[in-house]
C-alpha positions in Angstrom: -24.5 37.4 -1.2 -28.4 36.0 -2.9 -26.9 35.3 -6.3 -25.0 32.3 -4.1 -28.2 31.9 -2.2 -29.8 30.9 -5.5 -27.1 29.1 -7.1 -27.2 26.8 -4.0 -31.1 26.1 -4.4 -30.4 25.5 -7.6 -28.0 23.3 -6.8 -29.5 21.0 -4.3 -32.7 20.8 -6.5 -30.7 19.6 -9.4 -29.1 17.2 -6.8 -32.9 16.5 -5.4 -34.2 15.4 -9.0 -31.4 13.9 -10.2 -32.0 11.1 -7.1 -35.3 10.8 -7.6 -34.7 10.2 -11.9 -32.1 7.3 -10.7 -34.8 5.5 -8.4 -37.9 6.1 -10.7 -35.7 4.3 -13.3 -34.5 1.6 -11.1 -38.2 1.0 -10.2 -39.4 0.8 -13.8 -36.3 -1.3 -14.4 -36.8 -3.9 -11.0 -40.7 -4.4 -12.8 -39.9 -5.0 -16.2 -37.1 -7.4 -15.0 -39.8 -9.3 -12.7 -40.9 -12.8 -13.0 -44.7 -11.3 -13.5 -43.3 -10.6 -17.2 -41.5 -13.7 -17.8 -38.3 -12.7 -19.2 -41.0 -9.9 -21.9 -41.3 -12.6 -24.2 -43.9 -15.0 -25.7 -44.6 -17.5 -23.0 -47.3 -16.3 -20.4 -47.7 -13.2 -23.2 -45.2 -11.2 -20.7 -44.3 -9.1 -23.7 -47.5 -7.5 -24.1 -47.5 -7.0 -20.0 -44.8 -5.1 -20.2 -46.4 -3.3 -23.2 -49.2 -2.5 -21.2 -47.2 -1.0 -18.2 -44.8 1.3 -20.4 -48.2 2.6 -22.2 -49.1 3.1 -18.3 -45.9 5.0 -17.4 -46.2 6.6 -21.2 -49.8 8.3 -20.0 -48.1 9.0 -16.3 -45.2 10.4 -17.4 -47.6 13.4 -19.8 -47.3 11.9 -23.5 -49.8 12.0 -25.8 -50.5 8.8 -27.4 -48.6 9.0 -31.5 -51.4 7.1 -33.5 -54.5 8.5 -34.5 -57.0 6.4 -32.7 -55.5 7.6 -29.2 -53.7 4.2 -29.0 -49.9 4.2 -27.7 -49.6 0.6 -29.5 -48.4 -0.3 -33.0 -49.5 -3.9 -33.4 -47.2 -6.3 -35.8 -47.4 -10.5 -35.9 -44.3 -12.2 -35.7 -43.7 -16.5 -35.9 -41.3 -17.2 -32.9 -40.7 -20.8 -31.5 -41.3 -20.9 -27.7 -41.4 -23.1 -25.1 -44.7 -22.8 -22.5 -44.1 -26.6 -21.1 -41.9 -28.8 -19.1 -37.9 -28.7 -19.6 -36.2 -31.1 -17.9 -32.4 -32.7 -18.3 -31.0 -35.7 -16.7 -27.2 -36.6 -17.0 -26.7 -40.3 -15.2 -30.6 -39.4 -13.3 -28.9 -36.0 -11.5 -30.8 -33.2 -12.7 -29.4 -30.3 -14.9 -30.3 -27.0 -14.0 -31.5 -24.9 -17.0 -29.4 -21.5 -17.7 -26.9 -22.9 -16.0 -25.9 -26.2 -17.1 -27.8 -26.5 -19.9 -29.3 -24.8 -22.8 -32.5 -25.7 -25.0 -31.4 -24.7 -28.5 -33.7 -21.3 -29.4 -34.6 -23.8 -32.3 -35.0 -27.1 -30.5 -38.3 -29.1 -31.3 -39.9 -31.4 -28.7 -39.1 -34.9 -27.5 -39.8 -36.7 -24.2 -37.6 -40.2 -23.9 -34.2 -41.6 -23.5 -31.0 -40.2 -26.0 -29.0 -43.0 -27.0 -26.4 -40.8 -29.3 -24.4 -41.0 -32.0 -20.5 -39.1 -31.0 -19.3 -37.0 -34.1 -15.8 -35.4 -34.1 -15.8 -32.0 -35.9 -13.0 -32.6 -38.2 -16.3 -33.8 -40.0 -17.0 -30.4 -41.0 -13.6 -30.7 -42.8 -14.5 -34.4 -44.2 -17.9 -35.0 -45.0 -17.5 -38.7 -45.7 -16.7 -39.4 -41.8 -20.6 -38.5 -41.5 -21.5 -40.4 -43.1 -22.0 -43.7 -41.1 -22.8 -42.1 -38.3 -25.6 -40.3 -39.8 -27.1 -43.9 -41.1 -26.3 -45.2 -37.4 -29.3 -42.5 -37.1 -31.5 -43.5 -40.3 -31.6 -47.0 -39.4 -32.7 -46.5 -35.6 -29.9 -47.8 -34.2 -29.2 -44.5 -32.8 -31.9 -41.2 -32.2 -29.1 -38.4 -31.9 -25.8 -37.4 -32.2 -23.7 -36.6 -29.6 -20.9 -33.1 -30.1 -18.1 -32.4 -28.2 -17.3 -28.2 -29.1 -14.7 -28.0 -26.0 -11.9 -25.6 -26.8 -13.4 -24.3 -29.5 -13.1 -20.4 -30.5 -16.4 -18.9 -29.8 -16.4 -17.9 -33.7 -15.2 -21.7 -34.2 -18.6 -22.8 -32.2 -21.1 -20.8 -33.1 -19.9 -22.2 -37.1 -20.2 -25.4 -36.4 -23.4 -25.3 -34.2 -24.7 -23.7 -37.2 -23.7 -26.1 -39.3 -24.4 -29.5 -37.3 -28.0 -28.1 -36.3 -29.2 -29.5 -39.9 -29.0 -33.2 -38.1 -31.4 -32.6 -36.3 -33.2 -33.3 -39.6 -33.1 -36.9 -38.6 -32.2 -36.8 -34.8 -31.3 -35.0 -31.5 -28.2 -33.0 -31.7 -26.9 -32.4 -27.8 -23.5 -30.0 -27.7 -21.1 -29.9 -24.7 -19.7 -26.7 -24.8 -17.7 -24.4 -22.5 -18.4 -21.3 -24.2 -21.0 -19.1 -22.5 -25.0 -19.7 -22.6 -26.6 -16.8 -24.5 -29.8 -17.2 -25.6 -31.7 -15.8 -28.0 -36.0 -16.0 -30.4 -36.1 -18.9 -32.2 -38.1 -17.7 -35.7 -38.3 -21.5 -37.0 -38.5 -25.0 -35.3 -36.1 -27.8 -35.6 -37.7 -31.4 -36.1 -36.0 -32.4 -32.8 -34.8 -31.2 -29.9 -31.0 -29.7 -29.5 -29.1 -29.4 -26.4 -26.4 -27.4 -25.6 -24.8 -28.9 -22.1 -22.0 -27.1 -20.5 -18.9 -29.0 -20.6 -17.5 -31.8 -17.8 -21.4 -32.5 -17.4 -21.5 -34.9 -20.0 -19.9 -37.2 -22.5 -20.6 -39.4 -25.4 -22.0 -42.5 -23.0 -23.6 -40.6 -20.4 -27.4 -41.6 -20.2 -29.9 -38.4 -21.0 -33.5 -38.4 -20.1 -35.1 -35.4 -21.9 -38.7 -33.7 -21.4 -38.8 -30.4 -24.2 -42.0 -29.1 -24.7 -41.6 -26.7 -27.6 -44.4 -24.9 -29.3 -44.2 -22.8 -33.0 -46.5 -19.8 -32.7 -47.1 -18.3 -35.8 -48.0 -14.8 -36.3 -47.9 -14.2 -32.9 -49.4 -10.0 -32.3 -47.1 -8.0 -30.6 -46.4 -3.9 -30.2 -44.9 -1.1 -30.3 -45.9 1.3 -27.8 -45.1 4.9 -29.0 -45.9 8.5 -27.3 -45.2 11.7 -28.3 -44.5 15.5 -27.2 -45.2 18.6 -29.3 -42.8 21.4 -29.9 -43.1 24.6 -27.4 -43.9 26.3 -30.4 -46.1 24.6 -32.7 -45.4 24.9 -35.7 -45.5 22.9 -39.7 -41.4 23.5 -40.0 -40.7 21.8 -36.3 -38.3 19.5 -36.8 -38.4 16.2 -34.4 -36.3 13.7 -31.9 -36.8 10.1 -32.0 -36.2 8.4 -29.0 -36.4 4.8 -28.8 -34.9 1.6 -27.0 -36.4 -1.9 -27.6 -38.3 -3.4 -24.3 -38.9 -7.1 -25.5 -36.4 -9.8 -24.1 -35.8 -13.6 -24.5 -39.4 -14.8 -22.5 -38.5 -17.9 -19.9 -37.2 -22.2 -20.8 -39.9 -24.0 -19.6 -42.4 -23.5 -16.5 -39.9 -22.8 -14.1 -39.9 -19.4 -12.8 -36.5 -19.4 -12.1 -35.9 -20.4 -15.9 -36.3 -16.9 -17.2 -34.5 -14.2 -18.8 -34.5 -10.9 -17.3 -33.2 -8.6 -19.8 -32.3 -5.9 -17.3 -29.4 -4.4 -19.1 -30.9 -5.2 -22.1 -33.2 -3.7 -22.3 -34.9 -2.6 -19.5 -32.1 0.0 -18.4 -32.7 1.5 -21.8 -36.4 1.2 -21.7 -36.0 3.4 -18.3 -33.6 5.7 -20.0 -36.4 6.6 -22.7 -38.8 7.1 -20.2 -36.6 9.2 -18.2 -35.4 11.1 -21.1 -39.6 11.8 -22.0 -40.1 13.2 -18.2 -37.2 15.6 -18.7 -38.8 17.0 -21.7 -42.4 17.1 -20.0 -40.9 19.3 -17.9 -38.6 21.5 -19.8 -40.3 21.4 -23.6 -37.9 21.3 -26.5 -38.5 23.1 -29.8 -38.5 20.0 -31.1 -41.6 17.0 -31.8 -40.3 14.8 -29.7 -41.1 10.8 -30.3 -40.6 8.5 -27.5 -40.8 4.5 -29.3 -40.3 1.0 -26.9 -40.1 -1.1 -29.9 -41.3 -4.8 -28.9 -39.7 -7.7 -31.6 -35.8 -6.3 -31.7 -34.3 -9.5 -30.1 -36.5 -11.3 -32.6 -34.3 -9.9 -35.2 -35.4 -5.7 -34.9 -38.8 -6.6 -36.5 -40.6 -4.4 -34.6 -38.2 -1.4 -35.8 -38.5 -2.5 -38.8 -42.4 -3.1 -39.1 -42.5 1.0 -38.0 -40.4 2.1 -40.4 -42.1 0.1 -43.8 -45.2 1.3 -42.0 -44.1 5.1 -42.8 -45.4 6.2 -39.3 -43.4 9.1 -39.7 -41.8 11.4 -41.8 -37.7 10.9 -42.1 -37.5 14.3 -43.5 -38.6 15.2 -41.0 -36.1 14.0 -38.1 -33.3 15.8 -37.0 -31.7 13.0 -35.2 -32.3 9.8 -33.9 -30.6 8.4 -30.3 -31.6 4.4 -29.7 -30.6 3.6 -26.0 -29.3 0.1 -26.0 -27.9 -1.7 -22.4 -28.2 1.5 -20.3 -26.9 -0.3 -16.6 -23.8 0.3 -16.3 -21.2 3.2 -17.3 -18.4 2.8 -15.2 -15.8 2.7 -18.8 -17.9 5.2 -20.2 -20.1 4.8 -23.7 -20.1 4.3 -27.5 -21.9 5.2 -30.2 -22.2 3.8 -33.3 -22.4 5.4 -35.6 -20.8 8.3 -34.4 -18.0 7.6 -37.7 -20.5 8.0 -40.3 -22.3 11.1 -38.6 -18.7 13.2 -37.5 -19.5 16.4 -36.9 -22.7 14.9 -34.2 -19.9 13.0 -32.3 -17.0 15.2 -32.3 -20.5 17.6 -30.7 -21.4 14.9 -28.3 -17.6 14.0 -27.1 -17.5 17.8 -26.3 -20.0 18.9 -24.5 -19.1 15.2 -22.5 -15.3 16.6 -22.2 -16.4 20.1 -21.2 -18.9 19.1 -18.6 -17.3 15.8 -17.4 -19.9 13.4 -17.3 -18.5 10.1 -18.7 -14.6 8.5 -18.4 -14.9 8.7 -22.5 -17.3 8.8 -25.4 -16.6 6.3 -27.9 -17.2 6.2 -31.6 -18.3 2.9 -34.0 -19.6 2.3 -37.7 -22.6 1.3 -38.4 -24.1 -1.7 -37.2 -27.1 -3.4 -37.6 -27.7 -5.2 -34.1 -30.2 -2.4 -32.9 -33.0 -1.1 -34.1 -31.1 2.4 -34.9 -30.7 0.1 -38.1 -33.6 0.3 -40.1 -34.2 4.4 -39.9 -30.7 4.6 -40.4 -30.5 2.9 -44.2 -33.7 5.4 -45.1 -31.2 7.8 -44.0 -32.2 9.1 -40.7 -29.1 10.8 -38.7 -29.0 8.1 -36.0 -26.6 7.2 -32.6 -27.1 3.8 -30.9 -25.5 4.5 -27.8 -24.6 1.9 -25.2 -22.9 1.7 -21.6 -19.2 0.3 -21.1 -18.4 -1.6 -18.0 -17.3 -4.4 -16.3 -21.3 -6.3 -16.5 -20.7 -9.1 -18.9 -23.9 -10.3 -18.5 -26.2 -10.7 -21.6 -28.9 -13.0 -22.9 -28.3 -15.2 -19.7 -30.3 -15.8 -16.8 -27.6 -13.5 -14.5 -29.0 -10.4 -16.4 -30.4 -9.4 -13.7 -31.8 -6.1 -12.1 -29.3 -6.6 -9.3 -26.4 -6.8 -11.0 -27.0 -3.3 -13.0 -24.7 -0.5 -11.0 -26.5 2.7 -12.9 -22.6 4.4 -12.8 -23.6 6.9 -14.9 -27.1 6.8 -15.6 -28.0 10.4 -14.2 -24.7 11.9 -16.2 -25.7 10.4 -19.9 -29.4 11.5 -19.0 -27.7 15.2 -18.9 -25.2 14.2 -21.2 -28.2 12.9 -24.0 -29.9 16.0 -23.2 -27.6 18.9 -23.5 -27.0 17.3 -26.9 -30.2 17.6 -28.1 -30.5 21.4 -27.0 -27.1 22.3 -28.9 -28.0 20.4 -32.3 
């Protein structure tokens, strides 16, 4: 009878702790998505405000500063294109909605005034001589830009066309009409002229466009990784290290409107929250491993923060038992995928076996290596690692719709349990 009572109490306690864990994760995610951090990008210093918030959370969780100067921060620099001023587009007098009706290309230059565009058919991609008379109209001042309708093209073809046509921005404005889903990025260069992506049906070649774009290219913007440390429960020079990583940066904002920023809830406020959940667990339940928790900046700008960390040799890679990179953790209705699962088959089989035994998630899938998140630079140095992301109905990605309200946290607690079990079985 006593045993049953103890088990019942433990079950209630675990449920309570799990509920508290998700509630804390929701709070952290909501803060990271708030307009006070402006998309955790490079306008209004959003990314560094987020870093300050995370260092305070690391300290509250009980993590030690990783660096010798008693700091959680590792600073680095990068060049970025930003839009800190007015961004406005009018089509025949109608003000278009940024992020909904149009996007300013992340590499766009500044412009203010009316656009008078020459129409360019996409057939010029295979018949370049057809472009010459159109270019001449812009060169001689008859027109001041190019209109290109990409409607109906596949995502891959659209991407390729934009990559090629953006070169026209050296001469004048480039305006695309497209039916592709709007996704933004972080510009690392700035084009001479403006580039716009407008939703199909909003404009055509004859539309009168009045545009104001204030772009600012910042050289050597200082950002920082946030790194905390938890020593093994038994101090030993032979103790190996587990590394948990997640990027906390996102895309920032486009213009001064408080509504036009990219909250980055699933990508990757959710993974950053889970990083802290893992810290909370291992602070309360010390491991045989040293554990390092890294919140990277600069991921959306091309894995800049993680590359800097790896190149700076801030860690003995030979001591790393395993690295778990948490990116897109806000859903999970359809399970998770482990990138590098096909590389590290033994560890993936272990992860999958734990899930099948405990029935945590609907499925655990594997993928080959990819270069699209912060595990990658560790991976190429020989560090065994998984990049884990959730699968589910949430398709909001790099857009203004990736908000806190859209997250379900459907598998959050069970993913934490699965990862804890995985570390304890390594």
